[in-house]
SETORNU-507485 format. One record per residue (C-alpha): residue in three letters; x, z negated, y negated. Coordinates in Angstrom, 3 decimals. Last residue first. Layout:
<ALA <X Z Y>>
...
//
This chain:
<GLU <-19.407 -2.566 18.230>>
<VAL <-22.262 -4.036 17.279>>
<VAL <-22.007 -4.363 13.581>>
<GLY <-23.719 -6.478 11.035>>
<LEU <-20.889 -6.288 8.528>>
<ALA <-20.558 -10.273 8.193>>
<ARG <-21.276 -10.672 12.026>>
<ARG <-18.475 -8.227 12.875>>
<VAL <-16.088 -9.871 10.664>>
<PHE <-16.730 -13.336 11.879>>
<ALA <-16.452 -12.526 15.599>>
<PRO <-12.797 -10.568 14.553>>
<LEU <-12.965 -7.139 15.176>>
<ALA <-11.951 -5.317 18.153>>
<PHE <-11.270 -1.800 16.156>>
<SER <-7.505 -2.592 16.103>>
<GLY <-7.505 -2.431 19.980>>
<GLU <-7.598 1.161 20.274>>
<ALA <-4.500 1.641 17.989>>
<LEU <-2.633 -1.289 19.800>>
<GLU <-3.113 0.210 22.989>>
<ALA <-1.792 3.675 21.894>>
<THR <1.127 2.117 19.959>>
<VAL <1.116 1.333 16.225>>
<HIS <4.377 -0.975 15.086>>
<ARG <7.515 0.812 14.869>>
<THR <6.212 4.398 15.131>>
<SER <8.247 7.625 15.912>>
<GLU <8.007 7.702 19.781>>
<GLU <4.450 6.139 19.637>>
<ARG <3.053 9.365 17.822>>
<ILE <-0.645 8.456 18.420>>
<ARG <-2.200 11.504 20.451>>
<ARG <-2.692 9.584 23.226>>
<THR <-4.984 7.382 21.422>>
<TRP <-7.847 10.043 21.272>>
<GLY <-8.078 9.788 25.158>>
<SER <-11.743 8.398 25.004>>
<ASP <-12.946 11.561 22.916>>
<GLU <-16.392 10.466 21.897>>
<PHE <-14.714 8.167 19.408>>
<PRO <-14.164 10.983 17.105>>
<ASP <-17.988 10.977 16.184>>
<PHE <-18.323 13.543 13.379>>
<LEU <-18.178 13.346 10.049>>
<CYS <-16.303 10.295 9.927>>
<GLY <-15.747 7.401 7.279>>
<LEU <-13.283 4.906 8.495>>
<THR <-12.460 1.597 7.100>>
<PHE <-9.431 -0.320 6.776>>
<THR <-9.124 -4.184 7.081>>
<TRP <-5.956 -6.428 6.320>>
<LEU <-5.300 -10.341 7.792>>
<ALA <-2.259 -11.508 6.430>>
<GLY <-3.946 -14.028 4.638>>
<PRO <-2.283 -13.300 1.302>>
<TYR <-0.547 -9.937 2.060>>
<THR <2.842 -9.584 2.770>>
<PRO <2.362 -10.496 6.111>>
<VAL <0.211 -7.292 7.376>>
<PRO <-1.594 -8.167 10.292>>
<ALA <-3.959 -5.046 11.149>>
<TRP <-7.637 -4.248 11.168>>
<TYR <-10.169 -1.746 12.198>>
<THR <-13.489 -0.959 10.595>>
<ARG <-15.959 2.196 11.939>>
<THR <-18.217 4.613 10.270>>
<VAL <-20.039 7.449 11.817>>
<PRO <-22.750 9.516 10.419>>
<PHE <-21.135 9.286 6.826>>
<LEU <-23.143 8.550 3.702>>
<GLU <-24.989 5.558 3.819>>
<ASN <-22.587 3.906 6.159>>
<LEU <-19.793 4.753 3.868>>
<VAL <-21.360 2.785 0.950>>
<ARG <-22.351 -0.507 3.365>>
<ARG <-18.785 -0.578 4.893>>
<THR <-17.456 -0.618 1.414>>
<ASN <-19.959 -3.031 0.345>>
<GLN <-18.932 -5.489 3.429>>
<LEU <-15.437 -5.035 2.777>>
<VAL <-15.613 -5.901 -0.739>>
<PRO <-17.885 -8.890 -0.121>>
<LEU <-15.175 -10.260 2.590>>
<TYR <-12.455 -10.419 -0.207>>
<PHE <-10.227 -13.408 0.688>>
<LEU <-10.679 -13.720 4.183>>
<PRO <-11.814 -10.394 5.272>>
<SER <-8.895 -9.119 3.483>>
<GLU <-9.163 -5.492 1.547>>
<SER <-11.082 -2.409 2.580>>
<GLN <-7.914 0.200 2.730>>
<CYS <-9.876 3.466 2.821>>
<VAL <-10.063 6.051 5.779>>
<MET <-11.493 9.749 5.554>>
<ILE <-12.410 11.982 8.706>>
<GLY <-13.186 15.831 8.891>>
<GLY <-15.305 17.324 11.323>>
<PRO <-16.313 20.046 8.890>>
<ARG <-13.830 20.074 5.852>>
<LEU <-13.301 17.211 3.538>>
<ALA <-13.496 17.485 0.011>>
<ALA <-17.256 17.002 -0.219>>
<LYS <-17.064 13.370 1.579>>
<VAL <-14.450 12.396 -1.092>>
<SER <-16.725 13.050 -3.742>>
<ARG <-19.550 11.373 -2.164>>
<TYR <-16.943 8.466 -1.823>>
<PHE <-16.354 8.366 -5.866>>
<PRO <-20.289 8.652 -6.563>>
<GLU <-20.924 6.183 -3.726>>
<GLU <-19.016 3.149 -5.354>>
<PHE <-15.564 1.577 -4.124>>
<LEU <-13.205 3.839 -5.798>>
<VAL <-15.158 3.391 -8.991>>
<THR <-14.644 -0.427 -9.270>>
<ALA <-11.116 0.586 -10.278>>
<PRO <-11.780 0.716 -13.876>>
<GLY <-12.346 -3.128 -14.043>>
<ILE <-11.868 -4.737 -10.578>>
<PRO <-12.124 -3.032 -6.931>>
<ASP <-8.663 -3.525 -5.907>>
<SER <-6.500 -0.739 -5.721>>
<SER <-7.121 2.443 -3.599>>
<ASP <-4.777 3.726 -0.842>>
<VAL <-7.677 6.241 -0.086>>
<ILE <-6.367 8.727 3.072>>
<ILE <-8.342 12.212 3.393>>
<VAL <-8.035 13.931 6.790>>
<ASP <-9.033 17.380 7.710>>
<TYR <-9.007 18.193 3.898>>
<GLN <-10.416 21.562 1.512>>
<ASN <-13.983 21.571 1.897>>
<GLU <-14.652 20.702 -1.840>>
<VAL <-12.376 19.779 -4.242>>
<GLY <-12.880 19.509 -8.226>>
<LYS <-14.427 15.886 -7.995>>
<ILE <-11.480 14.736 -6.157>>
<TYR <-8.971 15.425 -8.781>>
<GLN <-11.078 13.088 -11.214>>
<VAL <-10.772 9.798 -9.387>>
<GLY <-7.068 11.066 -8.100>>
<ASP <-5.988 11.000 -11.812>>
<GLU <-2.985 12.985 -12.153>>
<PHE <0.649 13.172 -10.900>>
<ARG <0.496 15.544 -8.289>>
<THR <2.945 15.825 -5.261>>
<ARG <2.706 18.671 -2.856>>
<VAL <4.425 17.739 0.755>>
<ARG <4.914 20.175 3.433>>
<PRO <8.185 21.288 1.984>>
<ASP <9.525 17.555 2.342>>
<ASP <11.081 16.441 -0.800>>
<LEU <8.633 13.198 -0.475>>
<GLN <10.273 12.410 2.696>>
<GLY <12.555 9.919 1.162>>
<ALA <9.828 7.713 -0.476>>
<LEU <9.638 4.776 2.073>>
<GLU <13.010 4.645 3.472>>
<PRO <14.192 5.691 -0.028>>
<LEU <13.087 2.456 -1.678>>
<TYR <15.202 1.717 -4.734>>
<THR <15.663 5.488 -6.136>>
<ARG <12.700 7.111 -4.847>>
<CYS <10.882 4.222 -5.278>>
<ALA <11.436 4.069 -9.186>>
<SER <10.662 7.790 -9.536>>
<THR <7.336 7.140 -7.471>>
<VAL <6.379 4.401 -9.651>>
<GLN <7.441 6.369 -12.877>>
<GLU <5.194 9.195 -11.968>>
<ASP <2.163 6.763 -12.033>>
<ILE <-0.714 9.067 -11.891>>
<GLU <-0.312 9.831 -7.830>>
<VAL <-2.293 12.484 -5.901>>
<LEU <-0.155 13.262 -2.728>>
<ASP <-1.293 16.633 -1.304>>
<VAL <0.066 16.861 2.600>>
<ARG <0.316 20.220 4.082>>
<GLU <0.938 21.575 7.317>>
<VAL <0.059 18.819 9.701>>
<SER <-0.261 19.872 13.303>>
<PRO <3.174 18.541 14.127>>
<TYR <2.188 14.935 13.005>>
<LYS <5.262 12.854 11.977>>
<LEU <4.580 14.240 8.521>>
<CYS <1.300 11.813 7.946>>
<GLU <3.680 8.726 8.534>>
<ARG <6.177 9.787 5.655>>
<VAL <3.142 10.563 3.420>>
<ALA <1.806 6.969 3.817>>
<GLY <5.213 5.597 3.014>>
<GLY <5.489 7.837 -0.135>>
<ASP <5.587 4.925 -2.998>>
<GLY <2.828 6.606 -4.684>>
<GLY <0.531 5.578 -2.163>>
<GLY <-2.461 6.718 -4.461>>
<ILE <-4.789 8.987 -3.060>>
<VAL <-3.392 11.169 0.078>>
<LEU <-4.868 14.396 1.222>>
<VAL <-4.196 15.953 4.383>>
<GLN <-4.531 19.433 5.525>>
<LYS <-3.883 20.001 9.301>>
<PRO <-5.318 17.645 11.585>>
<ASN <-6.071 18.666 15.185>>
<PRO <-8.097 16.738 16.943>>
<HIS <-8.583 13.796 14.674>>
<LEU <-8.550 10.421 15.837>>
<ALA <-4.819 10.515 15.931>>
<LEU <-4.697 11.272 12.534>>
<PRO <-7.038 8.720 11.641>>
<VAL <-5.672 5.856 13.155>>
<HIS <-1.942 7.201 12.216>>
<SER <-2.073 6.952 8.418>>
<ILE <-3.689 3.626 7.545>>
<MET <-2.159 1.833 10.161>>
<GLU <1.113 3.329 10.110>>
<ASN <1.641 2.679 6.523>>
<TYR <0.275 -0.934 6.628>>
<ILE <2.595 -2.212 9.368>>
<PHE <5.790 0.110 8.257>>
<GLU <5.476 -1.748 4.990>>
<ASP <6.572 -5.087 6.855>>
<GLY <10.138 -5.941 5.983>>
<GLU <10.674 -3.292 3.369>>
<THR <8.052 -4.460 0.963>>
<THR <5.251 -3.261 -0.289>>
<GLN <2.591 -4.255 -3.136>>
<VAL <3.861 -7.699 -4.339>>
<VAL <1.752 -8.409 -7.351>>
<GLY <3.479 -9.136 -10.968>>
<ASP <2.003 -6.333 -12.804>>
<LEU <3.295 -4.016 -9.948>>
<VAL <6.018 -5.600 -7.697>>
<LEU <7.824 -3.038 -5.244>>
<ALA <10.084 -5.186 -2.619>>
<ARG <13.253 -4.907 -1.340>>
<GLY <14.067 -7.121 1.745>>
<PHE <11.441 -9.224 3.467>>
<THR <12.969 -12.642 3.632>>
<GLU <15.822 -13.185 0.905>>
<THR <13.961 -10.670 -1.342>>
<ASP <15.240 -7.725 -3.532>>
<VAL <13.404 -6.841 -6.673>>
<ILE <11.840 -3.719 -7.734>>
<VAL <9.597 -4.020 -10.785>>
<ILE <7.043 -1.552 -12.357>>
<GLU <4.830 -3.007 -15.482>>
<GLN <1.505 -0.990 -15.244>>
<PHE <-0.420 1.989 -16.654>>
<PRO <1.450 3.811 -19.322>>
<SER <4.597 2.777 -17.493>>
<ARG <6.612 -0.289 -18.120>>
<GLU <10.271 -0.971 -16.530>>
<VAL <12.473 -3.570 -14.407>>
<HIS <14.789 -2.726 -11.565>>
<LEU <16.968 -4.520 -9.012>>
<VAL <15.888 -8.160 -9.572>>
<ASN <18.453 -9.687 -6.926>>
<LYS <18.533 -12.150 -4.072>>
<LEU <14.893 -13.329 -4.457>>
<ARG <12.927 -16.253 -3.255>>
<TRP <9.288 -15.133 -2.981>>
<ASN <6.769 -17.945 -3.821>>
<LEU <3.039 -17.358 -3.178>>
<LYS <0.411 -19.037 -5.118>>
<LEU <-3.129 -20.217 -4.365>>
<HIS <-5.869 -22.266 -5.786>>
<GLY <-6.718 -20.639 -9.119>>
<SER <-6.019 -17.012 -6.931>>
<GLU <-3.499 -15.155 -5.686>>
<VAL <-0.728 -15.854 -8.195>>
<GLU <2.540 -14.293 -7.238>>
<THR <5.461 -16.409 -8.149>>
<LEU <8.989 -14.469 -7.821>>
<TRP <11.612 -17.144 -7.517>>
<LEU <15.455 -16.717 -8.591>>
<ALA <17.849 -19.426 -7.307>>
<GLY <19.675 -22.376 -8.863>>
<ASP <17.137 -25.071 -8.496>>
<ARG <14.209 -22.787 -10.259>>
<GLU <14.965 -19.750 -12.079>>
<GLN <11.900 -17.962 -12.987>>
<ILE <10.315 -14.484 -12.148>>
<TYR <6.511 -14.496 -12.902>>
<GLU <7.406 -14.153 -16.712>>
<PRO <9.218 -10.798 -16.353>>
<ARG <12.404 -10.815 -17.406>>
<ASN <13.245 -10.502 -21.110>>
<MET <17.402 -10.333 -21.147>>
<GLU <20.117 -12.524 -20.280>>
<LYS <18.960 -13.814 -17.123>>
<VAL <17.742 -10.281 -16.185>>
<GLY <21.145 -9.446 -16.578>>
<GLN <22.723 -12.325 -14.629>>
<VAL <20.545 -11.315 -11.700>>
<ASP <22.293 -7.829 -11.270>>
<GLY <21.943 -4.146 -12.211>>
<PHE <18.942 -4.218 -14.599>>
<ALA <17.018 -1.753 -15.815>>
<LEU <14.458 -1.780 -18.698>>
<ILE <12.289 1.062 -19.812>>
<VAL <9.647 0.843 -22.162>>
<PHE <6.002 2.549 -22.256>>
<ALA <3.134 3.054 -24.166>>
<SER <-0.399 2.747 -23.626>>
<GLY <-2.742 5.671 -22.785>>
<SER <-4.479 5.160 -19.416>>
<SER <-5.994 7.067 -16.481>>
<LEU <-6.485 5.830 -13.103>>
<PHE <-4.305 6.631 -10.031>>
<ALA <-2.235 3.354 -10.698>>
<PRO <-4.752 0.905 -11.596>>
<ALA <-5.823 0.691 -15.106>>
<ARG <-4.197 -2.555 -16.742>>
<PRO <-6.924 -4.845 -18.486>>
<ALA <-6.775 -5.368 -22.143>>
<SER <-5.192 -8.717 -23.343>>
<GLY <-7.505 -11.440 -24.512>>
<GLU <-5.717 -14.120 -22.530>>
<ALA <-2.449 -12.925 -21.487>>
<LYS <-2.243 -10.943 -17.835>>
<GLN <-1.570 -13.046 -14.793>>
<GLN <-5.498 -13.354 -13.937>>
<GLY <-4.656 -14.881 -10.460>>
<LYS <-4.451 -12.062 -8.095>>
<VAL <-7.878 -10.556 -9.134>>
<ALA <-6.661 -9.097 -12.243>>
<PRO <-3.328 -8.945 -10.641>>
<SER <-4.534 -5.794 -8.609>>
<ARG <-3.475 -5.025 -5.200>>
<ASP <-3.234 -1.415 -4.916>>
<GLY <-1.611 -0.648 -8.153>>
<VAL <0.696 1.502 -7.343>>
<SER <1.284 0.781 -3.362>>
<MET <-0.144 -0.037 0.068>>
//
């Protein structure tokens, strides 16, 4: 997950009181930007570092405010990069436990230590469910992790990445090449523009659409509402599949419920699956599919998982990820 995927407007109101809310990374904005880059921790100490990075007991700590009752502390080896784009503050840090991490507006988006779990789960499951995915769209995901996973499928001829914040992608190319290193593949077309507006102008073009969306706060609420997903549906080819991240059922169960409700109204087949993502509070994250056909009629779909190239997903794990915890099943009112 990247580029505004976890909005600090939810995670503890980290903005100054009275300041305008930041737009999520693939929504438009018009603010100015300043770039600050630091080669070492001492440089950060001498200049204006983000307020959520403080020195305590001789070490640097990044404090992520999840809510009024929960804070997550990350001990840092180094702060590698700080800049402000027209959309958000972009920070790259090197953590003691999870390696390098992308931080947007004070919220950890992805880390070297566990990014493969999220990116594999949001990509491999829909790609394996589709019998022959050729054209893929990724909305958001400017770090390149989901694109990297899509390219592992030989049938994929093109991946369009629509990401509004070019500076996030540039920072990830420099500091997180394991994620962004495949963006130069000739099958990839990167468009730095508003994904919501882009999808409105597309019809019958993609086999798989991956919506790596931000939290439904402020302008991002449109990404969880029927008009947006109606546009996503229209952009799919016959037999197409879309997937979106649908938040933590521990912290944001209403978001998951609303996402499933909206997709139920639009798609003949919807399913929710989950994965453990240690970086995210609660470590339990969900994804929801909207399908124009029933891909589960093919009981052998998991054989298409590219296990030889994954670190997390296996055929057995992919199939088992649809076994939802009892409290989630009840909350969604599903019998699956």
